[in-house]
C-alpha positions in Angstrom: 0.0 0.0 0.0 1.4 3.4 -1.0 0.8 6.3 1.3 3.1 8.9 -0.3 2.2 11.9 -2.4 3.1 12.1 -6.0 4.9 15.3 -6.7 3.6 17.3 -9.7 6.4 17.8 -12.3 6.0 21.6 -12.2 6.8 21.5 -8.4 10.1 19.6 -8.8 12.3 22.7 -9.0 11.1 23.9 -5.6 10.8 20.8 -3.5 14.4 21.1 -2.1 13.8 24.7 -0.8 13.6 25.0 2.9 10.0 25.1 4.3 8.5 24.5 0.9 5.3 22.4 0.8 3.4 21.5 -2.3 0.4 23.8 -2.5 -2.9 22.0 -2.0 -1.3 19.0 -0.3 -3.1 17.8 2.8 -0.8 18.7 5.8 -2.8 16.3 8.1 -2.1 13.4 5.8 1.5 13.9 4.9 2.8 16.0 7.9 6.2 17.7 8.0 7.3 21.3 7.8 9.2 21.2 4.5 12.7 20.6 5.8 13.3 16.9 5.0 14.2 17.2 1.4 16.3 20.4 1.9 18.3 18.5 4.6 18.7 15.4 2.4 20.0 17.6 -0.5 22.6 19.2 1.7 23.7 15.8 3.1 24.0 14.3 -0.3 26.0 17.2 -1.6 28.3 17.1 1.4 29.3 13.5 0.8 29.8 14.1 -2.9 26.8 12.1 -4.1 24.2 13.1 -6.7 20.5 13.3 -6.1 17.9 13.1 -8.9 14.2 13.1 -8.8 11.7 12.1 -11.5 7.9 12.4 -11.3 5.3 10.7 -13.5 1.6 10.6 -13.3 1.4 8.2 -10.4 4.9 7.9 -9.0 7.8 10.0 -7.8 11.3 8.4 -7.7 14.4 9.7 -5.9 17.7 8.3 -7.0 21.0 8.8 -5.1 24.3 8.0 -6.9 27.4 7.7 -4.8 30.8 8.3 -6.3 32.9 5.1 -6.3 35.6 6.7 -4.1 33.1 7.1 -1.2 32.2 3.4 -1.4 35.8 2.2 -1.0 37.0 1.9 2.6 40.5 3.2 3.3 42.6 1.1 5.7 
């Protein structure tokens, strides 16, 4: 069972802004204050990874790509 919101394509450029919430979304159903994705974006950038988001009619997908160097443990 899916209980997440699909993000409209025209909202994608703003979803990583601090305190941004999609207009018209139900705050009681989805909660939050609009900080989660802003924090994730900063964390991903800090570790040198890449964050991409795609949204289609019934699904939004987030993809994180880590640089190979961050996956190799130094001894």
